[in-house]
N, CA, C and O atoms as a GROMACS GRO file, in nm:
protein
  516
    1MET      N    1  -1.062  -0.605   1.239
    1MET     CA    2  -1.027  -0.572   1.101
    1MET      C    3  -1.128  -0.530   1.012
    1MET      O    4  -1.245  -0.563   1.027
    2ARG      N    5  -1.086  -0.454   0.914
    2ARG     CA    6  -1.173  -0.388   0.814
    2ARG      C    7  -1.236  -0.528   0.718
    2ARG      O    8  -1.179  -0.636   0.699
    3PRO      N    9  -1.361  -0.487   0.672
    3PRO     CA   10  -1.397  -0.582   0.556
    3PRO      C   11  -1.322  -0.597   0.442
    3PRO      O   12  -1.245  -0.509   0.403
    4ARG      N   13  -1.338  -0.712   0.381
    4ARG     CA   14  -1.235  -0.698   0.244
    4ARG      C   15  -1.335  -0.730   0.116
    4ARG      O   16  -1.444  -0.787   0.119
    5ARG      N   17  -1.274  -0.686   0.021
    5ARG     CA   18  -1.355  -0.723  -0.115
    5ARG      C   19  -1.310  -0.845  -0.151
    5ARG      O   20  -1.396  -0.919  -0.198
    6PHE      N   21  -1.187  -0.895  -0.141
    6PHE     CA   22  -1.141  -1.020  -0.153
    6PHE      C   23  -1.113  -1.109  -0.037
    6PHE      O   24  -1.046  -1.066   0.056
    7ASP      N   25  -1.161  -1.231  -0.036
    7ASP     CA   26  -1.148  -1.324   0.068
    7ASP      C   27  -1.010  -1.401   0.004
    7ASP      O   28  -0.989  -1.419  -0.116
    8ALA      N   29  -0.922  -1.444   0.119
    8ALA     CA   30  -0.814  -1.531   0.088
    8ALA      C   31  -0.877  -1.665   0.029
    8ALA      O   32  -0.816  -1.724  -0.060
    9LYS      N   33  -0.993  -1.712   0.074
    9LYS     CA   34  -1.036  -1.836   0.029
    9LYS      C   35  -1.099  -1.833  -0.121
    9LYS      O   36  -1.133  -1.933  -0.184
   10SER      N   37  -1.106  -1.715  -0.161
   10SER     CA   38  -1.148  -1.693  -0.307
   10SER      C   39  -1.074  -1.759  -0.398
   10SER      O   40  -1.131  -1.799  -0.500
   11GLY      N   41  -0.932  -1.784  -0.378
   11GLY     CA   42  -0.854  -1.832  -0.480
   11GLY      C   43  -0.784  -1.736  -0.576
   11GLY      O   44  -0.694  -1.779  -0.649
   12CYS      N   45  -0.827  -1.595  -0.579
   12CYS     CA   46  -0.782  -1.483  -0.620
   12CYS      C   47  -0.661  -1.424  -0.565
   12CYS      O   48  -0.673  -1.334  -0.482
   13ALA      N   49  -0.531  -1.470  -0.605
   13ALA     CA   50  -0.420  -1.412  -0.516
   13ALA      C   51  -0.400  -1.273  -0.552
   13ALA      O   52  -0.358  -1.193  -0.469
   14VAL      N   53  -0.427  -1.242  -0.665
   14VAL     CA   54  -0.421  -1.088  -0.712
   14VAL      C   55  -0.500  -1.011  -0.625
   14VAL      O   56  -0.454  -0.913  -0.566
   15GLY      N   57  -0.629  -1.054  -0.612
   15GLY     CA   58  -0.724  -0.977  -0.519
   15GLY      C   59  -0.702  -0.981  -0.373
   15GLY      O   60  -0.755  -0.898  -0.300
   16VAL      N   61  -0.623  -1.078  -0.328
   16VAL     CA   62  -0.579  -1.064  -0.181
   16VAL      C   63  -0.474  -0.982  -0.171
   16VAL      O   64  -0.479  -0.890  -0.088
   17THR      N   65  -0.374  -0.997  -0.244
   17THR     CA   66  -0.265  -0.889  -0.256
   17THR      C   67  -0.315  -0.736  -0.252
   17THR      O   68  -0.284  -0.660  -0.162
   18LEU      N   69  -0.390  -0.704  -0.353
   18LEU     CA   70  -0.450  -0.570  -0.374
   18LEU      C   71  -0.543  -0.531  -0.249
   18LEU      O   72  -0.544  -0.412  -0.216
   19SER      N   73  -0.621  -0.623  -0.176
   19SER     CA   74  -0.686  -0.592  -0.056
   19SER      C   75  -0.586  -0.550   0.037
   19SER      O   76  -0.620  -0.460   0.113
   20VAL      N   77  -0.476  -0.596   0.046
   20VAL     CA   78  -0.367  -0.567   0.143
   20VAL      C   79  -0.281  -0.410   0.092
   20VAL      O   80  -0.272  -0.307   0.160
   21ILE      N   81  -0.240  -0.428  -0.014
   21ILE     CA   82  -0.158  -0.310  -0.055
   21ILE      C   83  -0.243  -0.212  -0.132
   21ILE      O   84  -0.191  -0.102  -0.150
   22GLY      N   85  -0.361  -0.232  -0.181
   22GLY     CA   86  -0.427  -0.142  -0.270
   22GLY      C   87  -0.471  -0.017  -0.176
   22GLY      O   88  -0.486  -0.022  -0.054
   23GLY      N   89  -0.487   0.086  -0.253
   23GLY     CA   90  -0.508   0.214  -0.174
   23GLY      C   91  -0.424   0.303  -0.240
   23GLY      O   92  -0.319   0.271  -0.297
   24MET      N   93  -0.480   0.439  -0.231
   24MET     CA   94  -0.415   0.560  -0.312
   24MET      C   95  -0.258   0.557  -0.255
   24MET      O   96  -0.165   0.551  -0.335
   25TRP      N   97  -0.237   0.562  -0.132
   25TRP     CA   98  -0.104   0.580  -0.068
   25TRP      C   99  -0.029   0.464   0.013
   25TRP      O  100   0.074   0.479   0.078
   26LYS      N  101  -0.101   0.346  -0.004
   26LYS     CA  102  -0.038   0.245   0.080
   26LYS      C  103   0.099   0.185  -0.004
   26LYS      O  104   0.188   0.139   0.067
   27PRO      N  105   0.118   0.183  -0.134
   27PRO     CA  106   0.251   0.138  -0.176
   27PRO      C  107   0.335   0.243  -0.147
   27PRO      O  108   0.447   0.204  -0.115
   28LEU      N  109   0.321   0.372  -0.147
   28LEU     CA  110   0.417   0.476  -0.122
   28LEU      C  111   0.447   0.455   0.041
   28LEU      O  112   0.561   0.458   0.087
   29ILE      N  113   0.366   0.441   0.096
   29ILE     CA  114   0.386   0.424   0.267
   29ILE      C  115   0.476   0.323   0.259
   29ILE      O  116   0.589   0.351   0.297
   30LEU      N  117   0.455   0.211   0.218
   30LEU     CA  118   0.544   0.085   0.227
   30LEU      C  119   0.672   0.121   0.183
   30LEU      O  120   0.766   0.094   0.258
   31PHE      N  121   0.694   0.179   0.072
   31PHE     CA  122   0.804   0.226  -0.009
   31PHE      C  123   0.910   0.298   0.094
   31PHE      O  124   1.027   0.261   0.104
   32HIS      N  125   0.849   0.408   0.170
   32HIS     CA  126   0.916   0.478   0.255
   32HIS      C  127   0.962   0.398   0.398
   32HIS      O  128   1.063   0.415   0.466
   33LEU      N  129   0.869   0.321   0.412
   33LEU     CA  130   0.901   0.228   0.544
   33LEU      C  131   1.011   0.126   0.525
   33LEU      O  132   1.085   0.090   0.617
   34PHE      N  133   1.019   0.083   0.407
   34PHE     CA  134   1.109  -0.008   0.378
   34PHE      C  135   1.279   0.065   0.394
   34PHE      O  136   1.380  -0.005   0.402
   35ALA      N  137   1.279   0.220   0.395
   35ALA     CA  138   1.398   0.252   0.426
   35ALA      C  139   1.439   0.283   0.579
   35ALA      O  140   1.542   0.335   0.621
   36GLY      N  141   1.336   0.241   0.642
   36GLY     CA  142   1.349   0.254   0.787
   36GLY      C  143   1.251   0.282   0.864
   36GLY      O  144   1.146   0.290   0.800
   37LYS      N  145   1.236   0.303   0.987
   37LYS     CA  146   1.118   0.357   1.071
   37LYS      C  147   1.105   0.489   1.058
   37LYS      O  148   1.204   0.559   1.039
   38LYS      N  149   0.964   0.547   1.067
   38LYS     CA  150   0.926   0.667   1.037
   38LYS      C  151   0.835   0.704   1.124
   38LYS      O  152   0.761   0.622   1.179
   39ARG      N  153   0.830   0.840   1.149
   39ARG     CA  154   0.720   0.909   1.227
   39ARG      C  155   0.626   0.940   1.145
   39ARG      O  156   0.647   0.924   1.025
   40PHE      N  157   0.508   0.986   1.188
   40PHE     CA  158   0.373   1.020   1.120
   40PHE      C  159   0.419   1.157   1.015
   40PHE      O  160   0.406   1.160   0.893
   41MET      N  161   0.460   1.234   1.078
   41MET     CA  162   0.497   1.368   1.001
   41MET      C  163   0.601   1.360   0.900
   41MET      O  164   0.606   1.438   0.806
   42GLU      N  165   0.710   1.236   0.926
   42GLU     CA  166   0.800   1.220   0.829
   42GLU      C  167   0.733   1.148   0.695
   42GLU      O  168   0.771   1.175   0.581
   43LEU      N  169   0.643   1.067   0.720
   43LEU     CA  170   0.562   1.005   0.612
   43LEU      C  171   0.471   1.133   0.561
   43LEU      O  172   0.460   1.148   0.439
   44SER      N  173   0.417   1.209   0.636
   44SER     CA  174   0.348   1.317   0.584
   44SER      C  175   0.406   1.396   0.481
   44SER      O  176   0.343   1.421   0.378
   45ARG      N  177   0.529   1.441   0.503
   45ARG     CA  178   0.637   1.509   0.455
   45ARG      C  179   0.662   1.451   0.317
   45ARG      O  180   0.642   1.506   0.210
   46ALA      N  181   0.712   1.321   0.341
   46ALA     CA  182   0.739   1.239   0.221
   46ALA      C  183   0.638   1.199   0.102
   46ALA      O  184   0.670   1.155  -0.008
   47ILE      N  185   0.492   1.230   0.159
   47ILE     CA  186   0.383   1.189   0.073
   47ILE      C  187   0.310   1.314   0.094
   47ILE      O  188   0.221   1.306   0.178
   48PRO      N  189   0.327   1.428   0.040
   48PRO     CA  190   0.264   1.569   0.058
   48PRO      C  191   0.110   1.562  -0.003
   48PRO      O  192   0.026   1.639   0.041
   49ASN      N  193   0.080   1.477  -0.095
   49ASN     CA  194  -0.053   1.485  -0.157
   49ASN      C  195  -0.159   1.417  -0.064
   49ASN      O  196  -0.279   1.441  -0.074
   50ALA      N  197  -0.096   1.314   0.046
   50ALA     CA  198  -0.185   1.246   0.111
   50ALA      C  199  -0.249   1.333   0.235
   50ALA      O  200  -0.172   1.360   0.327
   51THR      N  201  -0.363   1.371   0.242
   51THR     CA  202  -0.416   1.433   0.362
   51THR      C  203  -0.394   1.334   0.496
   51THR      O  204  -0.391   1.211   0.490
   52GLN      N  205  -0.382   1.403   0.601
   52GLN     CA  206  -0.355   1.339   0.717
   52GLN      C  207  -0.454   1.241   0.767
   52GLN      O  208  -0.411   1.143   0.826
   53ARG      N  209  -0.590   1.256   0.751
   53ARG     CA  210  -0.701   1.180   0.740
   53ARG      C  211  -0.673   1.046   0.695
   53ARG      O  212  -0.674   0.947   0.767
   54ILE      N  213  -0.644   1.048   0.549
   54ILE     CA  214  -0.626   0.942   0.466
   54ILE      C  215  -0.500   0.864   0.504
   54ILE      O  216  -0.501   0.741   0.500
   55LEU      N  217  -0.393   0.932   0.539
   55LEU     CA  218  -0.267   0.866   0.592
   55LEU      C  219  -0.275   0.790   0.699
   55LEU      O  220  -0.211   0.685   0.704
   56THR      N  221  -0.361   0.836   0.812
   56THR     CA  222  -0.392   0.770   0.931
   56THR      C  223  -0.455   0.670   0.895
   56THR      O  224  -0.413   0.564   0.942
   57LEU      N  225  -0.559   0.664   0.815
   57LEU     CA  226  -0.668   0.548   0.779
   57LEU      C  227  -0.574   0.433   0.730
   57LEU      O  228  -0.572   0.323   0.784
   58GLN      N  229  -0.484   0.475   0.604
   58GLN     CA  230  -0.410   0.368   0.542
   58GLN      C  231  -0.307   0.305   0.658
   58GLN      O  232  -0.286   0.184   0.664
   59LEU      N  233  -0.256   0.386   0.732
   59LEU     CA  234  -0.160   0.344   0.828
   59LEU      C  235  -0.219   0.243   0.923
   59LEU      O  236  -0.155   0.146   0.964
   60ARG      N  237  -0.361   0.276   0.961
   60ARG     CA  238  -0.448   0.172   1.050
   60ARG      C  239  -0.484   0.046   0.989
   60ARG      O  240  -0.505  -0.057   1.054
   61GLU      N  241  -0.492   0.055   0.839
   61GLU     CA  242  -0.536  -0.060   0.772
   61GLU      C  243  -0.418  -0.161   0.758
   61GLU      O  244  -0.428  -0.282   0.777
   62LEU      N  245  -0.297  -0.089   0.722
   62LEU     CA  246  -0.173  -0.166   0.713
   62LEU      C  247  -0.130  -0.234   0.835
   62LEU      O  248  -0.074  -0.344   0.834
   63GLU      N  249  -0.164  -0.155   0.959
   63GLU     CA  250  -0.120  -0.213   1.092
   63GLU      C  251  -0.212  -0.338   1.127
   63GLU      O  252  -0.171  -0.441   1.180
   64ALA      N  253  -0.359  -0.308   1.084
   64ALA     CA  254  -0.460  -0.435   1.117
   64ALA      C  255  -0.428  -0.548   1.041
   64ALA      O  256  -0.449  -0.661   1.086
   65ASP      N  257  -0.374  -0.528   0.920
   65ASP     CA  258  -0.316  -0.637   0.848
   65ASP      C  259  -0.199  -0.701   0.868
   65ASP      O  260  -0.164  -0.803   0.808
   66GLY      N  261  -0.136  -0.640   0.955
   66GLY     CA  262   0.016  -0.699   0.995
   66GLY      C  263   0.119  -0.656   0.928
   66GLY      O  264   0.234  -0.680   0.964
   67VAL      N  265   0.087  -0.587   0.822
   67VAL     CA  266   0.211  -0.552   0.747
   67VAL      C  267   0.298  -0.445   0.801
   67VAL      O  268   0.412  -0.436   0.756
   68ILE      N  269   0.255  -0.360   0.894
   68ILE     CA  270   0.350  -0.253   0.959
   68ILE      C  271   0.320  -0.269   1.124
   68ILE      O  272   0.212  -0.314   1.164
   69VAL      N  273   0.410  -0.235   1.198
   69VAL     CA  274   0.398  -0.197   1.324
   69VAL      C  275   0.403  -0.069   1.377
   69VAL      O  276   0.492   0.003   1.335
   70ARG      N  277   0.327  -0.026   1.459
   70ARG     CA  278   0.320   0.098   1.515
   70ARG      C  279   0.378   0.092   1.657
   70ARG      O  280   0.331   0.014   1.740
   71HIS      N  281   0.472   0.170   1.683
   71HIS     CA  282   0.526   0.177   1.817
   71HIS      C  283   0.493   0.319   1.885
   71HIS      O  284   0.531   0.425   1.835
   72ALA      N  285   0.423   0.312   1.995
   72ALA     CA  286   0.384   0.451   2.068
   72ALA      C  287   0.470   0.458   2.179
   72ALA      O  288   0.467   0.362   2.256
   73TYR      N  289   0.549   0.558   2.206
   73TYR     CA  290   0.642   0.577   2.319
   73TYR      C  291   0.556   0.677   2.446
   73TYR      O  292   0.484   0.772   2.414
   74PRO      N  293   0.576   0.642   2.559
   74PRO     CA  294   0.492   0.701   2.668
   74PRO      C  295   0.588   0.821   2.700
   74PRO      O  296   0.655   0.815   2.803
   75GLN      N  297   0.598   0.931   2.616
   75GLN     CA  298   0.622   1.067   2.664
   75GLN      C  299   0.554   1.163   2.624
   75GLN      O  300   0.447   1.150   2.563
   76ILE      N  301   0.620   1.294   2.658
   76ILE     CA  302   0.542   1.408   2.615
   76ILE      C  303   0.657   1.512   2.549
   76ILE      O  304   0.755   1.546   2.614
   77PRO      N  305   0.635   1.550   2.433
   77PRO     CA  306   0.483   1.512   2.332
   77PRO      C  307   0.497   1.366   2.294
   77PRO      O  308   0.603   1.303   2.301
   78PRO      N  309   0.390   1.324   2.254
   78PRO     CA  310   0.377   1.174   2.220
   78PRO      C  311   0.494   1.133   2.102
   78PRO      O  312   0.541   1.219   2.028
   79LYS      N  313   0.527   1.020   2.096
   79LYS     CA  314   0.626   1.002   2.007
   79LYS      C  315   0.566   0.850   1.929
   79LYS      O  316   0.566   0.746   1.995
   80VAL      N  317   0.524   0.850   1.805
   80VAL     CA  318   0.485   0.734   1.750
   80VAL      C  319   0.555   0.689   1.632
   80VAL      O  320   0.554   0.770   1.540
   81GLU      N  321   0.609   0.591   1.613
   81GLU     CA  322   0.695   0.539   1.509
   81GLU      C  323   0.619   0.417   1.406
   81GLU      O  324   0.543   0.337   1.461
   82TYR      N  325   0.636   0.409   1.288
   82TYR     CA  326   0.587   0.294   1.207
   82TYR      C  327   0.714   0.221   1.137
   82TYR      O  328   0.805   0.284   1.084
   83GLU      N  329   0.708   0.111   1.143
   83GLU     CA  330   0.799   0.021   1.057
   83GLU      C  331   0.741  -0.103   0.998
   83GLU      O  332   0.635  -0.153   1.036
   84ILE      N  333   0.810  -0.145   0.910
   84ILE     CA  334   0.760  -0.262   0.839
   84ILE      C  335   0.791  -0.393   0.940
   84ILE      O  336   0.898  -0.412   0.999
   85SER      N  337   0.662  -0.487   0.945
   85SER     CA  338   0.679  -0.599   1.014
   85SER      C  339   0.750  -0.713   0.940
   85SER      O  340   0.774  -0.706   0.820
   86THR      N  341   0.783  -0.821   1.017
   86THR     CA  342   0.837  -0.943   0.963
   86THR      C  343   0.755  -0.972   0.834
   86THR      O  344   0.808  -0.969   0.723
   87PHE      N  345   0.614  -1.002   0.853
   87PHE     CA  346   0.523  -1.025   0.754
   87PHE      C  347   0.537  -0.927   0.630
   87PHE      O  348   0.544  -0.967   0.514
   88GLY      N  349   0.540  -0.804   0.666
   88GLY     CA  350   0.545  -0.690   0.572
   88GLY      C  351   0.664  -0.708   0.472
   88GLY      O  352   0.656  -0.682   0.351
   89GLN      N  353   0.772  -0.754   0.536
   89GLN     CA  354   0.901  -0.755   0.453
   89GLN      C  355   0.876  -0.844   0.317
   89GLN      O  356   0.935  -0.821   0.211
   90SER      N  357   0.781  -0.949   0.336
   90SER     CA  358   0.741  -1.034   0.203
   90SER      C  359   0.695  -0.957   0.101
   90SER      O  360   0.695  -1.000  -0.014
   91LEU      N  361   0.647  -0.821   0.136
   91LEU     CA  362   0.622  -0.730   0.013
   91LEU      C  363   0.727  -0.666  -0.056
   91LEU      O  364   0.701  -0.598  -0.155
   92GLY      N  365   0.848  -0.681  -0.016
   92GLY     CA  366   0.941  -0.624  -0.078
   92GLY      C  367   0.968  -0.632  -0.237
   92GLY      O  368   0.985  -0.537  -0.313
   93PRO      N  369   0.966  -0.759  -0.266
   93PRO     CA  370   0.970  -0.784  -0.417
   93PRO      C  371   0.864  -0.739  -0.498
   93PRO      O  372   0.887  -0.706  -0.615
   94VAL      N  373   0.726  -0.733  -0.441
   94VAL     CA  374   0.607  -0.689  -0.507
   94VAL      C  375   0.639  -0.521  -0.542
   94VAL      O  376   0.630  -0.470  -0.653
   95LEU      N  377   0.677  -0.457  -0.423
   95LEU     CA  378   0.712  -0.311  -0.439
   95LEU      C  379   0.819  -0.270  -0.536
   95LEU      O  380   0.816  -0.163  -0.597
   96LEU      N  381   0.926  -0.371  -0.549
   96LEU     CA  382   1.040  -0.369  -0.632
   96LEU      C  383   1.002  -0.377  -0.768
   96LEU      O  384   1.051  -0.307  -0.856
   97SER      N  385   0.901  -0.474  -0.787
   97SER     CA  386   0.836  -0.495  -0.919
   97SER      C  387   0.752  -0.363  -0.958
   97SER      O  388   0.772  -0.310  -1.067
   98LEU      N  389   0.677  -0.321  -0.887
   98LEU     CA  390   0.597  -0.202  -0.898
   98LEU      C  391   0.673  -0.093  -0.936
   98LEU      O  392   0.630  -0.019  -1.025
   99ARG      N  393   0.800  -0.067  -0.872
   99ARG     CA  394   0.884   0.029  -0.896
   99ARG      C  395   0.940   0.019  -1.037
   99ARG      O  396   0.934   0.116  -1.112
  100GLY      N  397   1.001  -0.107  -1.077
  100GLY     CA  398   1.050  -0.142  -1.205
  100GLY      C  399   0.958  -0.102  -1.313
  100GLY      O  400   0.992  -0.035  -1.411
  101TRP      N  401   0.841  -0.147  -1.291
  101TRP     CA  402   0.733  -0.105  -1.387
  101TRP      C  403   0.721   0.033  -1.422
  101TRP      O  404   0.731   0.076  -1.536
  102GLY      N  405   0.700   0.096  -1.324
  102GLY     CA  406   0.678   0.246  -1.324
  102GLY      C  407   0.790   0.323  -1.406
  102GLY      O  408   0.770   0.411  -1.490
  103LYS      N  409   0.926   0.266  -1.363
  103LYS     CA  410   1.043   0.337  -1.440
  103LYS      C  411   1.044   0.312  -1.582
  103LYS      O  412   1.083   0.396  -1.663
  104GLN      N  413   0.995   0.183  -1.615
  104GLN     CA  414   0.998   0.125  -1.750
  104GLN      C  415   0.902   0.182  -1.825
  104GLN      O  416   0.935   0.218  -1.938
  105HIS      N  417   0.776   0.200  -1.783
  105HIS     CA  418   0.662   0.247  -1.849
  105HIS      C  419   0.619   0.398  -1.811
  105HIS      O  420   0.558   0.464  -1.896
  106GLY      N  421   0.647   0.448  -1.700
  106GLY     CA  422   0.595   0.543  -1.661
  106GLY      C  423   0.577   0.678  -1.752
  106GLY      O  424   0.484   0.756  -1.733
  107GLY      N  425   0.681   0.699  -1.859
  107GLY     CA  426   0.686   0.788  -1.956
  107GLY      C  427   0.578   0.787  -2.052
  107GLY      O  428   0.519   0.884  -2.099
  108SER      N  429   0.563   0.664  -2.074
  108SER     CA  430   0.440   0.628  -2.187
  108SER      C  431   0.309   0.657  -2.139
  108SER      O  432   0.222   0.676  -2.225
  109ILE      N  433   0.274   0.666  -2.005
  109ILE     CA  434   0.144   0.677  -1.958
  109ILE      C  435   0.108   0.813  -1.910
  109ILE      O  436  -0.007   0.853  -1.893
  110GLU      N  437   0.232   0.890  -1.886
  110GLU     CA  438   0.203   1.028  -1.836
  110GLU      C  439   0.118   1.103  -1.919
  110GLU      O  440   0.126   1.103  -2.042
  111GLY      N  441   0.018   1.180  -1.840
  111GLY     CA  442  -0.079   1.278  -1.925
  111GLY      C  443  -0.180   1.196  -1.955
  111GLY      O  444  -0.274   1.265  -1.992
  112THR      N  445  -0.213   1.057  -1.957
  112THR     CA  446  -0.306   0.999  -2.014
  112THR      C  447  -0.422   0.976  -1.898
  112THR      O  448  -0.412   0.916  -1.791
  113SER      N  449  -0.526   1.040  -1.952
  113SER     CA  450  -0.649   1.050  -1.876
  113SER      C  451  -0.762   0.958  -1.882
  113SER      O  452  -0.867   0.966  -1.820
  114GLN      N  453  -0.714   0.843  -1.991
  114GLN     CA  454  -0.815   0.730  -2.016
  114GLN      C  455  -0.798   0.648  -1.909
  114GLN      O  456  -0.684   0.614  -1.878
  115PRO      N  457  -0.900   0.607  -1.839
  115PRO     CA  458  -0.890   0.485  -1.748
  115PRO      C  459  -0.874   0.356  -1.829
  115PRO      O  460  -0.921   0.339  -1.942
  116HIS      N  461  -0.795   0.259  -1.749
  116HIS     CA  462  -0.791   0.126  -1.846
  116HIS      C  463  -0.946   0.056  -1.811
  116HIS      O  464  -1.015   0.053  -1.710
  117HIS      N  465  -0.960   0.006  -1.939
  117HIS     CA  466  -1.093  -0.054  -1.982
  117HIS      C  467  -1.064  -0.212  -1.986
  117HIS      O  468  -0.989  -0.264  -2.069
  118VAL      N  469  -1.123  -0.269  -1.902
  118VAL     CA  470  -1.161  -0.451  -1.908
  118VAL      C  471  -1.259  -0.474  -1.981
  118VAL      O  472  -1.368  -0.427  -1.949
  119PRO      N  473  -1.246  -0.544  -2.087
  119PRO     CA  474  -1.373  -0.588  -2.155
  119PRO      C  475  -1.465  -0.674  -2.046
  119PRO      O  476  -1.412  -0.737  -1.955
  120GLU      N  477  -1.598  -0.669  -2.064
  120GLU     CA  478  -1.679  -0.725  -1.980
  120GLU      C  479  -1.660  -0.880  -1.981
  120GLU      O  480  -1.684  -0.937  -1.875
  121ASP      N  481  -1.614  -0.963  -2.101
  121ASP     CA  482  -1.609  -1.092  -2.115
  121ASP      C  483  -1.470  -1.140  -2.027
  121ASP      O  484  -1.448  -1.256  -1.992
  122ARG      N  485  -1.383  -1.025  -2.001
  122ARG     CA  486  -1.253  -1.083  -1.945
  122ARG      C  487  -1.261  -1.020  -1.772
  122ARG      O  488  -1.170  -1.047  -1.693
  123GLN      N  489  -1.373  -0.939  -1.735
  123GLN     CA  490  -1.377  -0.920  -1.586
  123GLN      C  491  -1.397  -1.041  -1.502
  123GLN      O  492  -1.347  -1.039  -1.390
  124GLN      N  493  -1.465  -1.152  -1.544
  124GLN     CA  494  -1.472  -1.250  -1.464
  124GLN      C  495  -1.355  -1.328  -1.445
  124GLN      O  496  -1.324  -1.390  -1.343
  125ASN      N  497  -1.294  -1.322  -1.551
  125ASN     CA  498  -1.132  -1.421  -1.539
  125ASN      C  499  -1.023  -1.297  -1.498
  125ASN      O  500  -0.905  -1.326  -1.520
  126ALA      N  501  -1.043  -1.195  -1.455
  126ALA     CA  502  -0.924  -1.110  -1.400
  126ALA      C  503  -0.804  -1.178  -1.334
  126ALA      O  504  -0.684  -1.162  -1.353
  127CYS      N  505  -0.878  -1.262  -1.247
  127CYS     CA  506  -0.781  -1.322  -1.153
  127CYS      C  507  -0.707  -1.455  -1.211
  127CYS      O  508  -0.619  -1.516  -1.149
  128ALA      N  509  -0.751  -1.486  -1.324
  128ALA     CA  510  -0.685  -1.597  -1.391
  128ALA      C  511  -0.555  -1.580  -1.492
  128ALA      O  512  -0.507  -1.659  -1.574
  129LEU      N  513  -0.514  -1.442  -1.454
  129LEU     CA  514  -0.391  -1.408  -1.529
  129LEU      C  515  -0.274  -1.488  -1.494
  129LEU      O  516  -0.166  -1.468  -1.549
   0.00000   0.00000   0.00000
């Protein structure tokens, strides 16, 4: 399993969650897999800005974390499908909340190039929200 920035024992629930679903494309990968099993190229077409390398890496990380299941079929040409695991199903409400927030606030942040700034005195307490 890959090293994590946040340890489950740290007490930072937000950090633990982000260590699993954080990543440029992971939320979109999960969103598409919640609709049903997908092959790699289906995901690649659904997320066209993700390179094959990054998509592969993020799928492997999600699999290592037990969030998705990879099914490899012994046939030629090779067939591999990905689906949400039982454990991964627990992320459904999280993704729905992210989607709802995006629908509600997406229009107000489009075109904004300013990164979100957290004052130094709040950085230590970011998980206390």
